[in-house]
C-alpha positions in Angstrom: 11.1 -24.6 -26.6 8.1 -26.6 -25.1 10.3 -29.7 -25.5 13.3 -28.8 -24.3 11.4 -27.4 -20.8 9.6 -30.9 -21.3 12.9 -32.8 -21.3 14.2 -30.9 -18.2 11.1 -31.4 -15.9 11.2 -34.8 -16.7 15.1 -35.1 -15.7 14.2 -32.9 -12.5 13.6 -35.2 -9.5 10.8 -34.0 -8.0 10.9 -36.7 -4.9 14.2 -35.7 -3.4 12.4 -31.5 -3.1 9.3 -32.4 -1.4 11.3 -34.8 1.5 13.6 -32.9 2.3 11.4 -30.7 4.8 11.0 -33.7 6.8 14.1 -34.8 6.6 15.0 -31.2 8.2 12.2 -31.7 10.5 12.9 -35.1 11.6 16.3 -34.0 12.1 15.4 -30.8 14.1 13.1 -33.8 16.4 15.8 -36.3 17.3 18.4 -33.3 18.2 16.1 -31.7 20.2 15.1 -35.1 22.2 18.6 -36.2 22.5 19.2 -32.9 24.4 17.0 -32.9 26.2 17.2 -36.8 27.8 21.4 -36.0 27.3 20.5 -32.4 29.7 18.2 -34.2 32.0 20.3 -37.2 32.8 23.2 -34.5 33.4 20.8 -32.4 36.0 20.0 -35.4 37.6 23.5 -36.6 38.2 24.6 -32.8 39.3 21.3 -32.7 41.6 22.6 -36.0 43.3 25.8 -34.5 43.6 27.6 -37.8 41.6 29.2 -35.6 39.2 29.3 -32.9 41.8 30.7 -32.7 45.4 28.3 -31.8 47.7 27.6 -28.6 49.3 29.4 -28.0 52.8 27.6 -28.7 56.0 26.4 -25.0 57.4 27.1 -24.3 61.1 24.8 -22.1 62.4 26.8 -21.5 65.3 29.7 -19.9 63.1 29.7 -15.9 61.6 27.4 -15.7 58.9 29.5 -14.1 56.6 32.5 -17.0 57.0 29.7 -19.7 55.9 28.8 -17.6 53.1 32.4 -17.8 52.0 32.6 -21.3 52.2 29.1 -22.1 50.0 30.3 -19.8 47.7 33.5 -21.0 47.1 31.8 -24.5 46.6 29.2 -22.8 44.4 31.9 -21.5 42.3 32.9 -25.5 41.4 29.3 -25.9 40.2 29.5 -23.2 37.6 31.3 -24.9 34.7 29.0 -27.7 34.8 25.9 -26.0 35.2 25.9 -24.0 32.0 27.4 -27.2 30.0 24.2 -28.3 30.9 21.9 -25.8 30.4 23.7 -24.8 26.8 22.2 -28.7 25.8 18.7 -27.5 26.9 19.2 -24.5 25.0 19.9 -26.6 21.7 17.3 -28.6 23.1 14.6 -25.6 23.0 15.9 -23.7 20.2 14.9 -27.1 18.0 11.8 -26.1 18.9 11.6 -22.9 17.4 11.7 -24.0 13.5 9.9 -27.2 14.1 6.2 -25.6 15.0 6.1 -24.6 11.4 6.3 -27.9 10.2 3.6 -28.9 12.9 1.5 -26.5 12.0 1.7 -27.4 8.4 1.5 -31.3 9.3 -2.0 -30.1 11.0 -2.8 -27.6 8.8 -2.1 -24.2 8.5 -5.5 -22.6 8.0 -6.6 -24.3 11.4 -6.5 -21.9 14.3 -5.8 -23.7 16.3 -2.8 -24.9 14.6 -1.6 -21.4 13.9 -2.2 -20.8 17.6 0.3 -23.8 18.7 3.0 -23.0 16.1 3.1 -18.7 17.8 3.0 -20.8 21.2 5.7 -22.9 21.1 8.4 -20.7 19.7 7.4 -18.1 22.3 7.5 -20.1 25.5 10.9 -22.0 24.1 12.4 -18.3 23.6 11.1 -17.7 26.5 13.1 -20.2 28.7 16.0 -19.6 26.5 16.0 -15.8 27.4 15.5 -16.7 31.4 18.4 -18.7 31.6 20.7 -17.1 29.3 20.4 -14.3 31.8 20.0 -16.9 34.5 23.4 -18.3 33.5 25.3 -14.7 33.5 23.6 -14.0 36.6 25.6 -16.7 38.6 28.8 -16.1 37.0 28.8 -12.6 38.2 27.7 -13.7 41.8 30.1 -16.0 41.4 33.1 -13.5 40.4 31.9 -11.1 43.2 32.5 -14.2 45.9 36.0 -14.6 45.2 37.1 -10.5 44.7 36.6 -8.4 48.3 32.7 -7.5 48.0 30.1 -8.1 50.3 29.3 -11.1 50.8 25.5 -10.7 52.1 25.3 -8.5 49.0 26.4 -11.5 46.4 24.2 -13.7 48.0 21.2 -11.1 47.9 22.0 -10.5 44.1 21.9 -14.3 43.5 18.6 -15.0 45.0 17.6 -11.9 42.8 18.6 -13.9 39.8 17.1 -16.7 40.7 13.5 -15.2 41.3 13.9 -13.7 38.1 14.7 -17.3 36.1 12.1 -19.0 37.8 9.5 -16.1 36.3 10.3 -17.0 33.2 10.2 -20.6 33.5 6.9 -20.3 34.7 5.6 -18.2 31.9 7.6 -20.9 29.5 6.5 -24.1 30.7 2.5 -22.3 30.8 3.3 -21.0 27.4 4.6 -24.3 26.0 1.3 -26.4 28.3 -0.9 -23.8 26.0 1.4 -24.7 22.3 1.0 -28.9 23.5 -3.0 -28.3 23.7 -3.6 -26.1 21.2 -1.9 -28.8 18.2 -3.5 -31.5 20.0 -7.0 -29.3 19.1 -6.1 -28.6 15.8 -5.3 -32.0 15.4 -8.6 -33.8 17.0 -11.2 -31.5 15.0 -8.9 -32.4 12.1 -11.1 -34.3 9.0 -11.8 -37.8 10.1 -11.1 -38.9 6.6 -7.7 -37.1 6.4 -5.9 -37.6 9.2 -2.1 -37.1 9.6 -1.8 -37.9 12.9 -3.4 -40.7 15.1 -5.3 -40.2 18.1 -2.6 -41.5 20.5 -0.7 -38.6 19.5 -3.7 -36.3 20.5 -3.7 -38.0 23.8 0.2 -37.3 24.5 -0.1 -34.0 23.7 -2.9 -33.4 25.4 -0.9 -35.5 28.4 2.6 -33.1 27.9 0.5 -30.1 27.4 -1.4 -30.3 31.3 2.0 -31.7 32.7 3.4 -28.0 31.5 0.5 -26.1 32.9 1.0 -28.0 36.3 4.9 -27.9 36.3 3.9 -23.9 35.7 1.6 -24.1 38.5 3.7 -25.7 40.6 6.3 -22.8 39.8 4.3 -20.6 41.0 2.9 -21.9 44.2 6.6 -22.7 44.7 6.2 -26.1 45.3 9.1 -27.4 45.1 8.4 -31.0 45.7 6.1 -31.1 42.8 8.5 -29.7 40.6 11.0 -31.7 41.0 8.9 -34.9 40.2 7.5 -32.8 37.4 10.2 -31.1 35.2 12.5 -34.9 34.8 9.5 -36.6 33.6 8.8 -33.7 31.2 12.5 -33.4 30.2 13.4 -37.0 30.3 10.2 -38.6 28.5 7.1 -36.9 27.9 8.9 -33.8 25.5 11.4 -36.3 23.9 8.5 -38.8 23.2 6.4 -36.4 21.7 9.4 -34.9 19.8 10.6 -38.1 18.2 7.0 -39.2 17.5 6.4 -36.0 16.0 9.3 -35.6 13.5 8.3 -39.6 12.6 4.7 -38.4 11.5 6.1 -35.4 9.8 8.5 -37.6 7.4 5.6 -40.3 6.7 3.5 -37.3 6.1 6.3 -35.6 3.3 6.6 -39.3 2.2 2.7 -39.9 1.4 2.9 -36.5 -0.3 5.9 -37.4 -2.6 4.5 -40.6 -3.6 0.7 -39.1 -4.2 3.2 -36.2 -6.7 5.0 -38.8 -8.2 
């Protein structure tokens, strides 16, 4: 019986089983990074009216209802691209949810800051996803109401409320995501110097990402639109994708090293 068991164990390849988690984490990181870059570029194209028609100019001397009707007729044409762009960004944020567990294990699941980061990262991601799902549903409802016989100023007030609620969700999401990045950086910095799974450069990038996310949350809270317009593209197109790819590569390297050690 013992000889048969030993023969089975000898034929079982341990390396594939140990590498599988890293391959999954690496894929999540790359998919998330690509989603954020595509969403950021698409948002930039729509924000500069490259893939969309420009909104109609507002005439202050014309009746308000008529001007709102003209604006909402344009607004409805923007919704399909907005849904697709936001859907891609949602896919990127959803990749952060399972990735948090891999990062916690990379830094050491027994460390308090690593645990805090692994709880904060999916929380912030799900806050953003929830707010934007409500945002998409509310804007679609406003578009439908605007194209039917409904008081147009009431529809405009509803749209304003929906946008304000989404801003609150995003404010909270960016703050929690910033705390997650700072917690991960703190867990790595406080790790044993002789057994570092990550580099100091990764720690520095995580600190930068966390600081910018907190600044973005603060800009949303202060309604500083110009600062938000500067920080948001930089975060979505550069800081977060680089962090994701970098983290994925570290996860792959750490798991490969563990596989070599077990072999």
